[in-house]
N, C-alpha and C positions, 0 to 999 in steps of 0.2 A: 502494499501499498503505499502507495508518495507522503512521504511528510509536508504537512502545513502546517505554519505557522505564524502565531498571530502574532502581528510586531506591534508591540505601542508606541515606540516613538517614529518607527515610521506612518500608524494609522495604515496599515493595512494585513491583510492576507495572504503569505507567498507557499503558493506552492510551489512545492522541489521535488526533486526526482533523491530515490537512493537507490545506493551504488554500494556492491561488496565485492571483492576481487574474487573470493568462493566462499560459499556455501555455511559457511564455520566461520568467517570473517565474519571483526566488526564494522556494523555500520556505519558511510562515511553519507550524507543529506552536502547535496548541494541545491545552494539558490540561487540560479542563473539566470544574466539579463535582466538584471536594475540598472535602473537609470539613477544615475544619482546629477543628472547633470543636463544642462536645456540651452542646447544653440540656437538663437535667434536667429543668425544670420552671416554668412560664410566670413570668417574672420574677425566672428565678435568674442567677447570673451565668455565664456559659459555661467548661468547662474544653477547653483543645487537647488536638486528635486529635494526634498526633503520630506512631505505628507501627499498623501495621496487620500485623504477622507473617507477610508474606511470600503477602499475598493481593494479585491481582490486579484489577486497577478497570477499571471503564470513563471512560472523561474524556473520551469523544467527545461528549458533552451537557452544556450547561449545569443546574447543578442548580436547586433551588426557591428560591423569594423570598420574603421576609419574606412574610404577607397583609397587602392595602393596597386600598387603594378605588382604581376603574381610573378612567386620566386618559389621553386619548390622544396621547402624548409625539408622534406626525406631524401636530399639531395643530399644538401647543404651539411646534414646531419651523420651522411652515408648510411644510409637505413636500406635495407631493402624493400625494393618496390613490394615486393611481396608481401611485405610488412605494413605497408604502412598506404595503402587501401582501405579504404572504406571506411575515410575520413570523413565526421560530419561538414555536412557545404554550410559556411557562415557568410551571410549577406553583407555588403556593404552598404553605406551608409552616412552620406556625408554630419546627416544632422541628426543621427540618431545613437551613432558612437558612444555616447559616452557613457556606458553601462559596466557596471559589477558583477563578479560571481562571490559568493560566500561559500568555503565548503567548510563544517560542521563535522565533530564528532557526533552520534548521535545523539551521544548519552547528552551532552551540555548540555540542550536545551533545558533537561530536563531537571539540572542540577543549580543547585546555589555555587554552585563554586566556579566563577569568571574562566574561563583560561586565555594564555597569549596566543597572541598574533601575529601574526606575520603577511605582512602587505608587499603581494609581490610585483614588480615592473618589468616589463619584458623589454627584449633589447630589439636586434634591427633597424642595427645605422640611422635611426629616427626617422624610416621614411617603411619600415611596413612591419608586420605585428611579426614578429620571430621568438618565441612560437608562436600561429594563433594560441587563442585560446582556448579553442576546440581543439586540436594538434596531440594526436597521444605524448609527447612529448612536454606536455603543461599538464597533463591529468595531475587532479592533485591527492585525487582518491589513495594514491598510496603512501604518501607521505602524512598523509592527516592518518589513515588504519594503523602506519607504523608507530604513530603519539601515541596513539590510544594503547596498543601492545606493549608499549614498553613504561606504560604508565605515566607517561608527560602529554597528554592530550593537549593537538594545541588547532585552531584556526585560519585558516587557508582563507586571504580576500587577491583577486586576480584582479584584472581591468582594466578595459580599452578604451585610449586614446588618442585624438587625433596625432595624424601622421605628414611626413614630408611634409607640402608647401598648404595643406589644410592645418599642421600643427605649430608652422613657420612662421604666417601672416603674413599681410599686405603694408605692410611699413608703420600701420599703424599700431592697433592692439600686437605685438610681441608676444615670442616664445608660449605661445594656446598652449605645446601639447603639455610643455612643466604646468604653468596653470590649472591646465584639467587634471593632470596629477595631484595638484596642491589639491581641490576641489576633491575629487576620490578621497585623498588622506583624511580631510578635516570631516568628511563624510564618516568616514571608516570611526572617526575617534567621538562624532554622533553618534553610532547607531549601532556601534558593536555590541552593545551589552545587551541588546533585542536579540542576538542569536549565543549568547554567550561566555561572548568575548570582552579582554579586561582593555579595555581605553587606552588605564596608564599600561600597559605592559604588552605595547606593539614593537616588532620588525620591521623594520621598513629596509627592505632589498629590490638587487635584482642582477642580473648580467647583461654584458657588452652595453650599449645604450639602454638599458635598463638601471645600469652601477650608476653609468652615467649622469643619468638624472636623477636616483638615491640620492649621489653623495652631495648633489646640486641642492638636492632637498635637506639637506642633515649640514650643510653650511648654511641654511637659511633657515634655521630655527624649527622646523619640524618637531613636532609633537610626540616624540618618539622617545622609547627607551634607548634603541640599540641599532645598531645597521652591521650591514651585510652583503660588499661588495664582490659578484665575484666574474672578475673579466674587463674589470673594468671603472675609471673614477674620470675627474676632468682631467684630468692629467690625459687622458686616450683622447676627447675633445671638447679643450676648453672654450671657455663663452669667447666667444667673438667679436670684434667691435661690432659699433650699430651699421657704420658706414660699408660695413661688408655686408650682411645685411639689406640695405637700402642699395645694392652696383646687384645681385642676385631679383632683387625684386623688380627692379627697373629693364634686367637682362630677359627676364623671361619673357614680362609684358611687352615688351620690345617684338620677342617670336610668338608670342599667343596675336600680336595685330599683324603679322605681315605673313605668317602661314594660316592664322586661322579667322584673322578678323572678327578676331572676337578680344573683351579685357578681363583681367584677370581672373576679376571678381562676378562676372559673366558667362566664361567660360564652360561648357557642362563638363562634368567628372569625364566622362574617358578623352578629352581634349587635352584637361592639365595635364591630370596621369600620360600623356602620352607627349606634350610638350615636355616635361621632366625628362624623357627619355630624349629626347629629339633635342635636348640640351647639356645631357648628360650633365644634370645634376643629382649628383648623389656620391655622398651623404649629407645631409642636412645641421644645425650645427644648432646650441644656445645664443642667444645672443644679451651680446655682457649689459644687461638691464642694471640699474642700483645697486640691489639686494644682493648682485653679486660681484660684484667690487670689493676687490681684499679675501677674495674666499682662500687660496695657497693658506692665506692664515689661520683658517678655520676648524685644519681637519683633526682638533680635537674639540669639539662640539658638540658631539657626543660620546656620554660615559660607554660604551661599550661598540666595537666594533671585530668586525670577521672581514679578512681581506684573504686574495690570491687569486694566483691564475694558471691555465694552465700550460704543457709546455711547448705548444708552438700554436700560439697566438695567433703573429701576424703571417698566418695560412688564407689570412681573408684576403689582402692586398699581393695573392700569390697572382694573381691575373694580371691586374694590371702590372707587376714586375714584369712578368716574362715579355711585354712588349717592350720594356729599357735595353736600352741597346749598354753594354756594358762599357762602355768609350764618355756615354750618360752618366751611366751611375758612379761613376770613375770622378765624372764630373763637379759634381754636387759634394760628394765627398771630399773637399776641399783643403781640410786639416791629412797632413803625412801621414800625422802620425794614428788620429782615427783609420783612417783608408786603411794606415798595415794591420792597425787591431784585429779590423772583419776580415781581412784580404780579399780586397775589392784591387783589380788589377785592371786596365780597361783593353787588357790580349786577354781574359779569364774570363766569355762572356754565364757559365756557371758561378762559378764560385761569387761573383761579384755580385749576381742576380739574390746568392742565397746571404751573401752578409747585409745586402737591402734589406729582406728579411729578416734579418738576424736581428739587423739595429733597428729596425722598427721596434721589434716584441721587445728591445730591451727598453729603446726610449719612452714608449708609449706602458705599457703594463708592467715589466717584472722590478726597471730600478725604482718607479712610482710605489709601488706597491712598498715595496724597499724604506721609502723616505716616509711616508704618511708614518706605515708602522715603529720606525726610530724616534721621528716628530712627538707620536703620540706613550709611547713608552716612556720617554721620557718624560713626556707630562704627568707621568704616574694613572697614564687609561688605557682599563682593560681592555688588551688588542689579539685579537690571535690569526697568528698569519698561515694561508697555508701552501700549498703546490701541489696541483692536481696532471698526475704521472702518468695514467692506465691509459692507453691506447683505445683507440675502438672497438667496440665490441665486437664488431660483424667484419670490419677494413684497417686491422693493423697499421699494415702498411702506410695508414694515414695519420698515426703519432695519437699525440692524446690536444684534436687540434680546436679549437675556438667553437666555444659551445658544445662541446663533448661530455661534458660535464651536467650539463643538463640530462642526459638518460642518465647518469646516475643516479640526479638530486629526486627526480619527480618520478621515477622508478615505473614508467609508462608499459615499458614492455621486460617480457620472460627475459632474462640474462639465464637464466639454468643451464642452458646450452654451453657458456661462459664462466665457469666459477668461479676463475679472478674478476673478470667483471663486475659479479654476481656478489662478491665478499666487498669491493671496495664500494660498490652503490649502497650493501647495508651500513657502511661504515660512515657512509657521510652523510646517510638519511638520518644517523645516529646521532650523529654530533651538530650538526647542523638545528636539530629538534630541541636537543639539549638547550646550544646556542636561544635556541625561542623562547624556552621556560627558563632564562634569566641563569643558567648554569656553565659554569665551566665547560666548552667542549673535550679541551686539551692543557695543557699547560703553559699560559701565556708567554712564559720565556721563551719557549718553545716554538717552532716552524714544525709542521705537522705536513704528512706530504701521503698522498691519496696512490700506491701504484709507483713505479710498475709489478706486472707481474704477479695482482693480487695484491700482494702487503700494503698497508695502511699503516704507520705509525709517526709519532713524534723523529727530528731527527735533528742532526750537531750540526751545527755550522759549517762542518766538512762537508756534510751529507751533502749536504745545502749545496756549496760551490761546485760540489760536482753535478749541479743538474742549472746551478745555473751560471750565466756567463757574470759573475760576482765580479772578475779581475777587470771586466771593462767598466765594472759600474765609477771608479775612482776617477777615471778620464770626462766621462761621461758628465759628473758632477762639474767639473772642472768649467766646461766648457756653456756657452749663452742655450738656454735649455729653447727660449724661444724660435734663434736663429738654428737652430738644430731642429724644433720642428716643421718649419718650413719645408 
């Protein structure tokens, strides 16, 4: 029987759906597609949707997501096609995409004890939903059920927000994606008690672009207890000057008029998305509004932080790097010491391309995590640093690539065919659940490694240096980080 929840602060009856991984498993209740914001017109700031005046809401299906160009999520995660069929089709709607999903241990709605909450922001280079909420790799059932099994129940909230140009704005209201997310976070704080959640015990997390956004919220006074940054931070995609956004808007507007004879505000959704491809606008970024100025000095604002990366983050730039010649790469590496350190040579194309990927990996992911962690530890802030080095469970030659940790965390696929991958997934889930419950997932003075070969545990500094290019970090620290990032 589908669960029905009388929600006092929303003044609504929510008809959800129940999931069990097997008949003997604990039940998880899902309340999906709940509207949290209303968009009056394109590029307008959304307003909260808080009161349903006694309506009965069908919360059994995922709500629409923001219009976006199609990307094969299964391909990016190396999931076999036979396993990636039959995913729920989700509509796209520019004005109805502000909706969220609440996954609840079935027992919590009938108990007096409020449980901790994880708010999760999906990634996707700020242009797409990666993975979409309806994709198996985003299924929260396993993680919530696991939390019940180990006696540390928690609630997970996922949500859609505006993406690409819809979330970037037209030069008037800026950072609409960020403001949508802030609205969703405020909605959770206001209404999560009605689901059995503790508004004073919220963890805000995300992966890739989702971690970039989460970091932005954590440095802007978000009302959460702790943060969780997987494979991303504001150092991956720093806020950019407003002039850069003005230039993008101007160029896109001119292209729309020239090619399609339509304005940015009036262009039909398909034309707008087509124009993004025509102008190769990918990815987007956060615009540097006043509340984001000085974000670098606010890494210690949140009391507790869990942060880490996977071994091969920079794979997402591989296709682009393959089109660049060795001589062009050598010209970009205009520092001889840096060039020698990474093995760049105009006569060695393969070595130079791999060097470029290693450099991006260090500059955008590995080094910032080290710097953030060191700063927080010196300030006495609880910080839990990890590395994820377990290879893709289906295609080991892909290594521990960007996004592969999502397969382990959410547990949407049966990994029993690969005992090593299954063991790492179990270890990761248990420690993330502990962190959300306010416990130490490991000794904060140590780093924790997930994989390779199915082994997980705390590692020494020497072990860490064998996994990441620690020797390169000293030179990168000495150089102008803004110049390096150009």
